[in-house]
C-alpha positions as CSV (number, residue, x, y, z in Angstrom):
1,X,-7.9,91.8,74.9
2,X,-10.6,89.2,74.9
3,X,-13.9,90.2,73.1
4,X,-15.8,89.4,76.3
5,X,-13.8,92.1,78.2
6,X,-15.1,94.8,75.9
7,X,-18.6,93.5,75.6
8,X,-18.9,93.0,79.4
9,X,-17.9,96.7,79.9
10,X,-20.5,97.8,77.3
11,X,-23.1,95.8,79.2
12,X,-22.2,97.4,82.4
13,X,-23.0,100.8,80.7
14,X,-26.2,99.5,79.0
15,X,-27.3,96.1,80.4
16,X,-29.0,93.8,78.0
17,X,-31.9,93.5,80.4
18,X,-32.8,97.1,79.4
19,X,-33.5,96.3,75.8
20,X,-37.0,96.0,74.4
21,X,-38.5,92.5,73.9
22,X,-38.3,92.8,70.1
23,X,-34.7,93.8,70.1
24,X,-31.5,91.8,69.5
25,X,-28.8,93.7,71.3
26,X,-25.6,91.9,72.3
27,X,-23.0,89.7,70.6
28,X,-24.6,88.5,67.4
29,X,-21.6,86.9,65.8
30,X,-18.3,86.0,67.5
31,X,-16.5,83.9,70.2
32,X,-16.5,85.8,73.5
33,X,-13.0,84.3,74.2
34,X,-11.5,85.5,70.9
35,X,-8.7,88.0,71.1
36,X,-9.4,91.3,69.4
37,X,-7.0,94.2,68.7
38,X,-9.3,96.8,67.1
39,X,-13.0,97.7,66.5
40,X,-15.0,99.7,64.1
41,X,-18.0,101.7,65.3
42,X,-21.0,102.4,63.1
43,X,-24.7,103.3,63.4
44,X,-25.6,100.4,61.1
45,X,-23.9,97.3,60.0
46,X,-24.0,97.1,56.2
47,X,-21.8,95.3,53.6
48,X,-19.8,98.5,53.1
49,X,-19.1,98.7,56.8
50,X,-17.9,95.1,56.8
51,X,-15.7,95.9,53.9
52,X,-14.3,98.8,55.8
53,X,-13.6,96.5,58.8
54,X,-11.8,94.1,56.5
55,X,-9.7,96.9,55.0
56,X,-8.8,98.2,58.5
57,X,-8.2,94.7,59.9
58,X,-10.8,95.2,62.6
59,X,-12.0,92.0,64.4
60,X,-15.1,93.6,65.7
61,X,-17.9,95.9,64.5
62,X,-19.9,97.7,67.1
63,X,-23.2,99.0,65.7
64,X,-26.2,100.7,67.3
65,X,-28.7,98.8,65.1
66,X,-28.5,95.0,65.1
67,X,-28.1,93.5,61.6
68,X,-30.2,90.5,62.7
69,X,-33.6,91.3,64.3
70,X,-35.2,87.9,63.8
71,X,-34.1,84.3,63.0
72,X,-32.4,83.6,59.7
73,X,-33.3,80.2,58.1
74,X,-31.2,80.4,55.0
75,X,-27.8,81.8,54.2
76,X,-27.9,82.1,50.4
77,X,-26.8,85.8,50.1
78,X,-30.2,86.8,48.8
79,X,-30.6,89.7,51.2
80,X,-28.2,92.3,52.6
81,X,-28.7,90.8,56.0
82,X,-27.5,87.3,54.8
83,X,-24.6,88.8,52.9
84,X,-23.4,90.8,55.9
85,X,-23.6,87.8,58.2
86,X,-21.8,85.6,55.7
87,X,-19.1,88.1,55.0
88,X,-18.5,88.7,58.7
89,X,-18.2,85.0,59.4
90,X,-15.9,84.4,56.4
91,X,-13.5,87.1,57.6
92,X,-13.8,86.2,61.3
93,X,-15.3,89.6,62.3
94,X,-17.5,89.7,65.4
95,X,-20.7,91.7,65.3
96,X,-22.0,93.4,68.4
97,X,-25.2,95.6,68.7
98,X,-26.0,98.1,71.5
99,X,-29.5,99.3,70.5
100,X,-32.5,99.9,72.7
101,X,-30.6,99.1,75.9
102,X,-28.3,102.1,75.0
103,X,-31.4,104.2,74.2
104,X,-32.7,103.6,77.6
105,X,-29.8,104.7,79.8
106,X,-29.3,108.2,81.2
107,X,-26.0,108.8,79.4
108,X,-27.0,107.1,76.1
109,X,-28.5,108.0,72.8
110,X,-31.0,110.5,74.0
111,X,-28.6,112.4,76.2
112,X,-26.6,113.2,73.1
113,X,-29.6,114.7,71.4
114,X,-30.2,116.8,74.5
115,X,-26.6,117.9,74.5
116,X,-26.8,118.9,70.9
117,X,-29.9,121.0,71.6
118,X,-28.5,122.6,74.7
119,X,-31.1,121.0,77.0
120,X,-30.4,121.0,80.8
121,X,-31.8,119.2,83.8
122,X,-32.7,116.2,81.7
123,X,-34.7,113.3,83.0
124,X,-36.1,110.1,81.5
125,X,-39.4,110.7,79.8
126,X,-41.0,107.3,80.2
127,X,-39.2,105.2,83.0
128,X,-39.2,101.4,82.5
129,X,-40.9,99.2,85.1
130,X,-40.0,95.7,86.3
131,X,-36.3,96.4,86.5
132,X,-36.0,97.1,90.3
133,X,-35.9,94.8,93.3
134,X,-35.9,95.3,97.0
135,X,-33.5,93.5,99.3
136,X,-34.3,93.1,103.0
137,X,-31.6,91.6,105.1
138,X,-31.0,91.1,108.9
139,X,-27.7,91.5,110.6
140,X,-26.3,92.1,114.2
141,X,-26.1,95.7,115.3
142,X,-22.3,95.5,115.3
143,X,-22.2,94.9,111.5
144,X,-25.1,97.2,110.3
145,X,-22.8,99.9,108.9
146,X,-20.4,97.4,107.4
147,X,-23.2,95.5,105.6
148,X,-24.8,98.8,104.4
149,X,-21.5,100.1,103.1
150,X,-20.9,96.9,101.1
151,X,-24.4,97.0,99.6
152,X,-24.1,100.7,98.6
153,X,-20.6,100.1,97.1
154,X,-22.1,97.3,95.0
155,X,-24.7,99.7,93.5
156,X,-27.7,99.3,95.8
157,X,-29.6,102.2,97.3
158,X,-29.9,104.6,94.4
159,X,-33.2,106.5,93.9
160,X,-33.0,109.2,91.2
161,X,-30.2,111.6,92.1
162,X,-30.0,110.2,95.7
163,X,-27.6,107.4,96.7
164,X,-27.1,105.2,99.8
165,X,-30.9,105.1,100.4
166,X,-32.1,102.5,102.9
167,X,-34.6,102.0,105.7
168,X,-33.4,100.4,108.9
169,X,-35.5,98.8,111.7
170,X,-34.2,97.4,115.0
171,X,-35.6,94.2,116.4
172,X,-34.9,90.8,117.9
173,X,-33.9,87.9,115.7
174,X,-34.0,84.2,116.8
175,X,-32.3,81.1,115.6
176,X,-31.1,77.7,116.9
177,X,-27.8,76.5,115.5
178,X,-27.6,72.9,114.3
179,X,-24.9,70.4,115.3
180,X,-22.8,70.9,112.1
181,X,-22.8,74.7,112.3
182,X,-20.3,77.3,113.3
183,X,-22.5,80.1,114.7
184,X,-21.2,83.7,114.9
185,X,-23.2,84.2,118.1
186,X,-25.1,81.8,120.4
187,X,-24.5,78.1,121.1
188,X,-25.4,75.0,119.2
189,X,-28.7,73.4,120.0
190,X,-30.0,76.4,122.0
191,X,-32.4,79.0,120.7
192,X,-30.6,82.3,120.6
193,X,-32.0,85.8,120.6
194,X,-30.0,88.6,119.0
195,X,-30.6,92.3,118.6
196,X,-30.5,92.9,114.9
197,X,-31.0,95.6,112.3
198,X,-33.3,95.0,109.3
199,X,-31.9,96.8,106.3
200,X,-34.1,97.5,103.3
201,X,-32.7,98.9,100.1
202,X,-33.4,98.7,96.3
203,X,-31.2,97.9,93.4
204,X,-31.5,97.3,89.6
205,X,-32.1,93.6,89.0
206,X,-29.2,93.6,86.5
207,X,-26.7,93.9,89.3
208,X,-28.3,91.4,91.6
209,X,-25.4,89.0,91.6
210,X,-23.0,91.7,92.5
211,X,-25.2,93.0,95.3
212,X,-25.7,89.5,96.8
213,X,-22.0,88.7,96.6
214,X,-21.3,92.0,98.6
215,X,-23.9,91.0,101.2
216,X,-22.5,87.5,101.7
217,X,-18.9,88.8,102.0
218,X,-19.8,91.6,104.5
219,X,-22.3,89.7,106.6
220,X,-20.8,87.9,109.7
221,X,-23.4,85.1,109.9
222,X,-22.7,81.6,108.5
223,X,-26.3,81.6,107.0
224,X,-27.4,85.0,105.8
225,X,-31.1,85.7,106.1
226,X,-32.5,87.9,103.3
227,X,-35.6,88.5,101.2
228,X,-35.9,89.7,97.6
229,X,-39.0,91.4,96.3
230,X,-39.7,92.4,92.7
231,X,-41.0,96.0,92.4
232,X,-43.3,97.6,89.8
233,X,-41.9,101.1,90.4
234,X,-40.6,103.0,87.4
235,X,-36.8,103.1,87.2
236,X,-36.1,106.8,87.0
237,X,-32.7,106.3,85.5
238,X,-33.8,103.9,82.7
239,X,-36.4,104.3,80.1
240,X,-37.5,105.7,76.7
241,X,-37.0,109.3,75.6
242,X,-35.8,112.3,77.7
243,X,-37.2,115.6,78.8
244,X,-35.1,118.7,79.2
245,X,-35.2,122.5,79.4
246,X,-33.6,125.3,77.4
247,X,-31.7,127.9,79.4
248,X,-34.1,130.6,78.1
249,X,-37.3,130.6,76.2
250,X,-37.0,130.6,72.4
251,X,-39.5,131.4,69.6
252,X,-40.8,128.2,67.9
253,X,-39.4,129.1,64.5
254,X,-35.9,129.8,66.0
255,X,-35.9,126.5,67.9
256,X,-36.9,124.5,64.8
257,X,-34.0,126.2,63.0
258,X,-31.7,125.2,65.9
259,X,-32.9,121.6,65.6
260,X,-32.2,121.5,61.9
261,X,-28.7,123.0,62.3
262,X,-27.5,121.2,65.4
263,X,-28.8,117.7,64.4
264,X,-27.5,118.2,60.8
265,X,-31.0,117.5,59.4
266,X,-31.6,118.1,55.7
267,X,-35.3,118.7,56.5
268,X,-37.4,118.9,59.6
269,X,-41.0,117.8,59.2
270,X,-43.1,119.4,61.8
271,X,-46.7,120.2,62.8
272,X,-48.0,123.7,62.8
273,X,-46.4,126.2,65.1
274,X,-48.5,127.5,68.0
275,X,-47.1,130.9,68.4
276,X,-45.8,130.1,71.8
277,X,-42.4,130.1,73.4
278,X,-40.3,126.9,73.6
279,X,-38.8,126.1,77.0
280,X,-39.5,122.4,77.7
281,X,-38.5,119.8,75.1
282,X,-39.0,116.1,74.8
283,X,-36.7,114.0,72.6
284,X,-36.5,110.4,71.4
285,X,-33.8,109.0,69.1
286,X,-35.2,106.8,66.4
287,X,-38.9,106.1,66.0
288,X,-40.6,107.8,68.9
289,X,-44.3,108.3,68.1
290,X,-45.2,105.9,71.0
291,X,-44.1,108.6,73.4
292,X,-46.3,111.4,72.3
293,X,-48.8,111.1,75.1
294,X,-46.0,111.1,77.7
295,X,-44.4,114.2,76.0
296,X,-47.7,116.0,76.2
297,X,-48.4,115.0,79.7
298,X,-45.0,116.2,80.7
299,X,-45.8,119.6,79.4
300,X,-43.3,119.6,76.5
301,X,-43.6,122.4,74.0
302,X,-41.8,120.4,71.2
303,X,-41.2,116.7,70.7
304,X,-38.0,116.0,68.6
305,X,-38.0,112.5,67.2
306,X,-38.3,110.6,63.8
307,X,-40.2,108.2,61.7
308,X,-43.6,109.8,62.0
309,X,-46.3,108.7,59.6
310,X,-48.7,111.2,58.0
311,X,-51.8,110.4,60.1
312,X,-49.7,110.4,63.3
313,X,-48.9,114.1,63.0
314,X,-52.6,114.8,63.6
315,X,-52.2,113.3,67.1
316,X,-50.4,116.5,68.2
317,X,-53.9,118.2,68.2
318,X,-52.3,121.6,68.8
319,X,-51.0,120.6,72.2
320,X,-47.4,120.2,71.1
321,X,-45.1,120.6,68.0
322,X,-43.9,117.3,66.6
323,X,-40.5,117.8,64.9
324,X,-39.4,114.8,62.8
325,X,-35.7,115.1,62.0
326,X,-35.1,111.7,60.4
327,X,-34.0,108.4,62.0
328,X,-30.4,108.6,61.0
329,X,-30.2,112.2,61.9
330,X,-31.5,111.6,65.4
331,X,-29.0,108.8,66.2
332,X,-25.9,109.7,64.2
333,X,-24.1,111.0,67.3
334,X,-24.3,107.6,68.9
335,X,-21.2,106.6,67.1
336,X,-19.0,109.3,68.7
337,X,-20.6,108.6,72.1
338,X,-19.6,104.9,71.9
339,X,-16.2,105.9,70.8
340,X,-15.7,108.2,73.7
341,X,-17.1,105.7,76.3
342,X,-14.8,102.9,75.1
343,X,-11.7,105.1,74.7
344,X,-12.1,106.3,78.3
345,X,-11.9,102.7,79.6
346,X,-9.5,101.2,77.1
347,X,-7.2,104.1,76.1
348,X,-4.7,101.9,74.1
349,X,-7.3,99.9,72.2
350,X,-7.5,100.6,68.5
351,X,-10.8,102.2,67.7
352,X,-12.2,103.5,64.4
353,X,-15.3,105.5,63.5
354,X,-16.8,104.3,60.2
355,X,-16.3,106.6,57.2
356,X,-19.4,105.0,55.6
357,X,-22.6,107.0,55.6
358,X,-25.1,104.3,56.3
359,X,-28.2,106.5,55.9
360,X,-30.4,104.7,53.4
361,X,-32.5,107.9,52.8
362,X,-31.5,110.6,50.3
363,X,-33.1,114.0,49.8
364,X,-33.6,115.8,46.5
365,X,-33.3,119.5,47.5
């Protein structure tokens, strides 16, 4: 299939608009129209991973972490980033990254951590703002249900665990059709009054084109009247970290042992235990110290994440247990998750999980 077919599907799952400003998710190297027959999935894109792709004749490497975070001015092979890019280009291997946009979706990186820890009723810890819009449109009473169904089918109208949400108001619309028009109702040159329904609904801005296409196709009018409003509401389905609950309370020491075992962590660095039961848990794959205040505000007993610095541990202030499992350890299951997502859609496409351990950190036990 074409490379763009696979990347477009991944961007339906985790739209690029959901990534952080500093990130570089998406197609880093490659021609979207190129034909590919197989792909290699890895957490990181290293020279060893590119060598494995060459050996397995994979035309694409899908990694969680982008190999390029900022602009490269020289390609002399002096850094591992330059060498990876040069080798991928030489062997015509496309590089695709699905990073913080995959962190921020409900069924992404953090959901895997929750699953491994047995957490239930999971929600986004810190919803992102600026991703939602409101559509207000006006249509004749006869087509209100048809238009609403089309908008809902396109993905509009979801609020948390509720779908097909809208607000409808009946009123009178007026218009005068010009000489070169073909009005659905009324006559040319005469002001017309029509009983109409105002339909208000929300949608993620990433699907705006799809929603508007559905509106135009379902609406009977030659000229469709509609308004678009940006919203500052938090998008409950998209954001950083997750919050979940254990089926039953657990002693802190037992929970920390569960974290170590289930996340295959060599060590767990943590703040002092508080001699309290653990029931509510916050998680964040990768570096998550920026979410500590949200974890405390949410009433979490433990915050499972990584990349904590010495002085940052003091910020727990006895209000929560910080459990640092390591960056690789917190995100390692992302590879299998991507494999399963792609396999479900493209059952006959050749997929490989890397056999390379890309964790740059070693432990002396």
